[in-house]
C-alpha positions in Angstrom: -0.1 0.3 -0.1 1.4 3.6 -0.8 2.4 5.8 1.8 1.4 8.9 2.5 3.3 12.0 1.8 4.7 13.5 5.5 6.5 16.9 6.0 7.7 18.3 9.1 6.9 21.0 10.2 10.1 23.5 9.6 9.9 21.7 5.7 9.2 24.2 2.9 5.8 23.7 1.4 6.0 21.4 -1.5 6.2 23.0 -4.8 3.9 20.7 -7.7 6.7 20.9 -10.0 8.8 19.3 -7.9 6.0 17.0 -7.6 5.4 16.3 -10.9 9.3 15.9 -11.1 9.1 13.3 -8.5 6.3 11.2 -10.4 7.2 11.7 -14.0 11.0 10.2 -12.6 9.0 7.3 -10.4 6.7 6.3 -13.9 10.0 6.8 -16.4 8.2 8.7 -19.0 6.0 11.4 -20.3 3.3 8.8 -22.2 2.6 6.8 -19.2 2.6 10.2 -17.0 -0.2 11.1 -20.1 -2.0 8.0 -19.5 -1.9 8.7 -15.6 -3.6 11.6 -16.5 -6.3 10.3 -18.6 -7.1 7.2 -16.9 -7.5 9.6 -13.7 -10.7 11.5 -15.8 -12.9 7.8 -15.8 -15.5 8.6 -13.4 -15.2 6.5 -9.7 -11.4 5.0 -10.9 -9.7 7.1 -8.2 -12.0 5.9 -5.2 -11.6 2.3 -6.7 -8.1 2.4 -6.8 -8.2 3.7 -3.1 -10.4 0.7 -2.1 -7.9 -1.7 -4.1 -5.3 0.0 -2.5 -6.6 -1.0 0.6 -7.2 -4.3 0.6 -4.6 -6.7 2.8 -1.3 -7.4 0.7 -2.8 -11.1 0.3 -5.8 -9.9 -1.4 -4.1 -7.8 -3.4 -1.4 -10.3 -4.0 -4.4 -13.1 -5.4 -5.9 -10.3 -7.4 -3.3 -9.3 -8.8 -2.4 -12.8 -10.1 -5.7 -13.4 -11.4 -5.3 -10.3 -13.2 -2.4 -11.5 -15.0 -3.5 -14.9 -15.8 -6.2 -13.5 -17.3 -4.8 -10.7 -19.4 -5.9 -8.9 -22.0 -9.0 -10.8 -20.9 -12.0 -8.8 -20.4 -13.4 -8.9 -16.9 -17.3 -8.5 -15.8 -18.7 -8.0 -12.2 -21.1 -10.1 -11.5 -23.3 -9.6 -8.7 -24.6 -12.2 -6.0 -28.5 -12.7 -4.2 -26.2 -12.4 -1.0 -24.6 -8.6 -2.1 -21.3 -10.1 -2.8 -20.0 -9.4 -6.0 -17.8 -11.8 -8.1 -15.0 -10.8 -10.9 -15.0 -13.1 -13.8 -13.2 -13.4 -16.8 -15.9 -12.5 -19.5 -17.3 -15.1 -22.1 -16.9 -13.3 -25.5 -19.2 -15.1 -27.6 -22.2 -14.6 -24.8 -21.2 -11.3 -24.8 -21.5 -10.8 -28.8 -24.9 -12.5 -28.1 -26.3 -10.1 -25.9 -25.2 -7.1 -27.5 
């Protein structure tokens, strides 16, 4: 899980340009930074990322392994009568028939 940005009381305020430089250095390329920026414009995505980032490490690793095994398959979420949800690989043929 990512750590919040901490600053000591006697430190100067963070400059936005320094923050962007740090992000660009960590991301490794301007195109990737732009991709992250455009993804952040998707409604609800930041909230979803916060929830996923707060998952316990074991659950996050299992989810990451599941997504890696099924990449680049289309996924869908199915709600159960009990209120839970199931993340599953979408069956392309069934999705096309229902369109």
